[in-house]
C-alpha positions in Angstrom: 0.0 0.0 0.0 1.3 3.4 -0.9 2.3 5.7 2.0 -0.2 8.6 2.4 1.0 11.9 1.1 2.5 14.2 3.7 1.6 17.8 3.3 4.1 20.4 4.3 2.9 23.3 6.5 3.4 26.7 5.0 3.4 29.8 7.3 3.3 32.5 4.6 2.2 32.3 1.0 4.6 34.1 -1.4 3.7 37.7 -2.3 5.3 37.4 -5.8 4.8 34.2 -7.9 6.7 35.1 -11.1 10.3 36.5 -11.6 11.4 37.5 -15.0 15.0 38.4 -16.1 15.2 41.9 -17.6 15.7 41.7 -21.4 15.3 37.9 -21.4 14.4 36.6 -24.9 15.0 33.0 -24.1 12.4 30.5 -25.2 13.3 28.0 -22.5 10.6 26.7 -20.2 10.4 28.6 -16.9 11.8 27.0 -13.8 8.9 25.9 -11.5 9.6 26.3 -7.8 6.9 24.7 -5.6 5.4 26.5 -2.6 7.0 24.1 -0.1 10.4 24.6 -1.8 9.9 28.4 -1.5 9.1 27.9 2.2 12.4 26.2 2.9 14.3 29.1 1.3 12.3 31.6 3.3 12.8 29.9 6.6 16.5 28.8 6.1 18.0 31.5 3.9 15.7 34.5 4.7 15.1 33.9 8.4 18.3 32.1 9.2 16.6 29.1 10.8 18.3 25.7 11.0 17.1 22.7 9.0 15.8 21.2 12.2 13.8 24.3 13.0 12.5 24.4 9.5 11.4 20.8 9.8 9.5 21.6 13.0 7.8 24.6 11.4 6.8 22.6 8.3 5.9 19.5 10.3 8.0 17.1 8.3 11.2 15.1 8.9 14.5 16.8 8.7 15.6 14.5 5.9 12.5 15.7 3.9 13.5 19.3 4.5 17.0 18.6 3.3 15.6 17.1 0.1 13.2 20.0 -0.5 15.8 22.6 0.3 18.4 21.1 -2.0 15.9 21.0 -4.9 14.9 24.6 -4.2 18.5 25.9 -4.3 19.2 23.9 -7.5 16.2 25.4 -9.2 17.1 29.0 -8.2 20.6 28.4 -9.5 19.3 27.1 -12.8 17.1 30.2 -13.2 20.0 32.6 -12.5 22.7 30.9 -14.5 20.5 30.1 -17.5 18.6 33.3 -17.5 15.2 31.6 -17.2 12.1 32.9 -15.6 11.1 31.5 -12.2 7.5 30.7 -11.3 6.3 29.6 -7.9 3.3 27.3 -7.9 2.0 23.9 -6.8 3.6 21.4 -4.4 2.3 19.3 -1.5 1.5 22.0 1.1 -1.1 23.2 3.5 -1.3 26.9 4.2 -1.5 27.8 7.9 -4.5 29.8 8.9 -3.6 30.3 12.6 -5.5 27.4 14.1 -3.9 26.6 17.5 -3.7 22.9 17.0 -1.8 23.5 13.7 0.4 26.5 14.4 3.3 26.0 16.8 4.5 29.7 16.9 3.6 31.6 20.0 4.0 35.0 18.3 1.9 34.2 15.2 -0.4 37.1 14.3 -2.7 34.6 12.4 -3.9 33.1 15.7 -5.7 36.3 16.7 -7.4 36.6 13.4 -8.3 33.0 13.3 -10.1 33.2 16.7 -11.8 36.5 15.9 -13.1 35.6 12.4 -13.9 31.9 12.7 -16.4 30.7 10.1 -19.4 28.5 11.3 -20.3 25.3 9.6 -22.3 25.6 6.4 -21.3 29.2 5.7 -19.9 30.6 2.5 -17.8 33.7 3.3 -17.7 36.5 0.6 -15.2 39.4 0.9 -15.7 42.8 -0.7 -12.9 45.3 -1.2 -14.3 48.6 0.1 -13.2 52.3 0.0 -15.3 55.1 1.5 -18.4 53.0 1.7 -18.3 51.7 -2.0 -16.5 49.0 -3.8 -12.9 49.9 -4.4 -11.7 50.3 -8.0 -8.8 48.0 -7.2 -8.1 45.7 -4.3 -4.9 47.4 -3.3 -6.8 50.7 -3.0 -9.3 49.4 -0.5 -9.3 50.7 3.0 -11.6 48.1 4.4 -12.8 44.6 3.8 -16.5 43.6 4.2 -17.0 40.0 5.1 -20.4 38.6 4.3 -21.5 35.2 5.7 -24.0 33.5 3.5 -26.2 30.5 4.4 -28.8 29.1 2.0 -28.4 32.2 -0.1 -29.3 34.4 2.8 -27.0 36.9 4.6 -26.5 35.5 8.2 -23.8 37.9 9.4 -21.3 40.5 8.3 -18.0 42.0 9.5 -16.3 45.2 8.5 -12.6 45.4 9.2 -9.7 47.7 8.3 -7.7 46.4 5.4 -4.1 45.6 6.3 -3.0 42.8 3.9 0.1 44.9 2.9 1.5 43.8 6.3 1.1 40.1 5.3 2.9 38.0 2.8 0.2 38.3 0.2 -3.5 39.0 -0.4 -4.1 35.2 -0.7 -2.5 34.7 2.7 -4.6 37.4 4.3 -7.9 36.3 2.9 -7.1 32.7 3.8 -6.7 33.7 7.5 -10.2 35.2 7.3 -11.6 32.0 5.9 -12.8 33.7 2.7 -14.3 31.5 0.0 -15.0 34.3 -2.6 -13.7 37.8 -3.3 -15.8 40.3 -5.2 -13.8 43.3 -6.6 -13.5 45.5 -9.6 -9.8 45.2 -10.3 -6.9 43.0 -9.1 -3.3 42.5 -10.1 -2.3 39.4 -11.9 0.0 38.0 -9.2 -2.8 38.5 -6.6 -5.3 36.8 -8.9 -2.9 33.8 -9.4 -2.3 33.5 -5.7 -6.1 33.3 -5.0 -6.5 30.7 -7.7 -3.6 28.7 -6.2 -5.2 28.4 -2.8 -8.8 28.0 -4.1 -10.4 31.4 -3.4 -13.0 32.1 -6.1 -12.7 35.6 -7.7 -15.7 37.5 -9.1 -15.9 41.0 -10.4 -18.7 43.6 -10.4 -19.6 42.9 -14.0 -20.8 39.4 -13.0 -23.1 40.8 -10.2 -26.1 43.0 -10.1 -25.7 46.4 -8.6 -28.5 45.8 -6.1 -26.8 42.7 -4.7 -23.6 44.6 -4.1 -25.5 47.4 -2.5 -27.2 44.9 -0.2 -23.9 43.5 0.8 -22.4 46.9 1.6 -25.4 48.0 3.6 -25.6 45.0 5.9 
């Protein structure tokens, strides 16, 4: 019997998913760095943690970390030496949302948000990017996020909170902490769109929704 797949815990989703060499005209395929490979580089090379500390954070064996880390460094070297683009996607990972039984860090800011904005069973949570009481033209220009909890196509609850995703690793990471299933917005950058797609948050824009529905969401 095949051994069950071991998912690697990821603390922060990457903010940028594509790196392109300036002036590159190469037709070579891009180098694909997986999310878990990115995490080993972030923890070991960026934060200066040991491989043992990295394995504890990612909840895998140290030998597994060694293998992932070696693969990640080789891929980055290939991209630099060969002048190829680098794309971050896929892998066997599970993005942390701050749940206490899952997150081992005592200083993790995600824990507070997880507790404050837990999502009840059977709820679909929709997020709207808001600025001055109306939908923001672009997500990055929003000053607030309106969270709408839907059950059986009815609004059951709503939250309005200040928008601070710029302090996180990425928009995808921030909305994941808030247990968002769908984001409604007018405009979004490609790397944010790709991040949401990677972790399974559905994106809708105002063109696909009636104005009265949006108004109802904003007023509740």
